[in-house]
N, C-alpha and C positions, 0 to 999 in steps of 0.2 A: 683494064682490069688487072689488080695485083693479084698473084698467085695463090695469096692466103685466101682472101674472097672467092677468087675461083674455087678454090678445094672444097670451102665452106658451102657454097653453092651446090656443088655436085654429091658432097656429104649428105647438105640439107636433102636431097632429090629423091637419093637412096633412103633416106631415113623416113621420111615421108609416106614414099611408096610403100615400104614394108611395113610401119604402122598403120597404114589405112588399110592393107591387105588383112592386117590381125584385127585392127579396133572397130573398122566400120561392119562387118557382119556382124560382130559382138555386141553392138549396142544397138543391130536391129529389134530386141525386144525393148530398147529404150524411146525408138522413135522410128517411125515404119520411113519417113524421108529420107532418100538416099543422100541428098545432095546436103541436108543438114547435118547428118552425120561424117560424110565426109569432108564440108566446112570446119567443124569441129574439133576433129582429129588434124586436118592441118592448121589451124590456128594455135591448139596447145602446142603441137611441135614448132612452128613460128615464135610462141612465146618463149619456150625452154632451149630450143638447139643453139642458137647464138650466144648463149651462156654458157652452154655446156663447152662449145668449139672455142670460144674468143676469152672468156673469163676463167673458168677452172684451169686450163692448163698452164695461166701465167701464176697463178698460186704457189707461195714456197713452202711446200709440202712434196713427200714421196710422192710418186706415180701413183702407188695404187690406193692412196688416200686420196686423191685428185680425182681419180675415175669414180672411187666410191663415194664422194661428194656431190659428183657433176649426175652422177645416175640416180643418188636420192633426190636428189633437186627437181630433174625430169619426173620422177616419178612423181612426187607430192604435188607438182606444178601440175602436172597433166592431170592428176586425179581431181586436183583442186577446179580445173577446167571444167572437168567431165560433170562435176558435182556444181556448177553453176549452172549450166547449161541443160542437166537432167539433174534436179534435187533428189528425185527418187532413188537413184543409182545408189547411194551410198557404199557401202562394199564390194560392189561390183565395179564402180569405177575404179579402185584400186587396181582389182583383179586383170581387169582390160588394161589398164595403163602397164602394168608388171608386165602382162604377157606381149604387150606390143614392143616396150622398151627391151625389155629380154630379147626377144626377135631382133630385133636392129641394133641390138648390141652384138650378140653372137655374129651376124651376118656381117656389122661391119670388123668384126676382126677377122673374120674369114677372108673379107674383099681385101682388106688391108695389107695380110700378108701376102 
């Protein structure tokens, strides 16, 4: 396995754990089933994280813009994913996605340093 993929797997695991710790409890009002909540969080992260890791860094744009675009992508796509699973979430889906992504972004910056 090359280093890039290994690094992504490590980053994905950290992101998935952090976002699950934030989002799974916040989704409890939407769904009492822990497994379904955890599965949805992992699924939306699996849908977004590879693009954040592999696509956005390759854009020919300044670093702050690439970061902003990748985080906006993750926020929008994960919000949409939560709304697909739980249509009644609406604005709460955005809030949950925002809090989970903010936590993983901040902790990721701290771990990277």
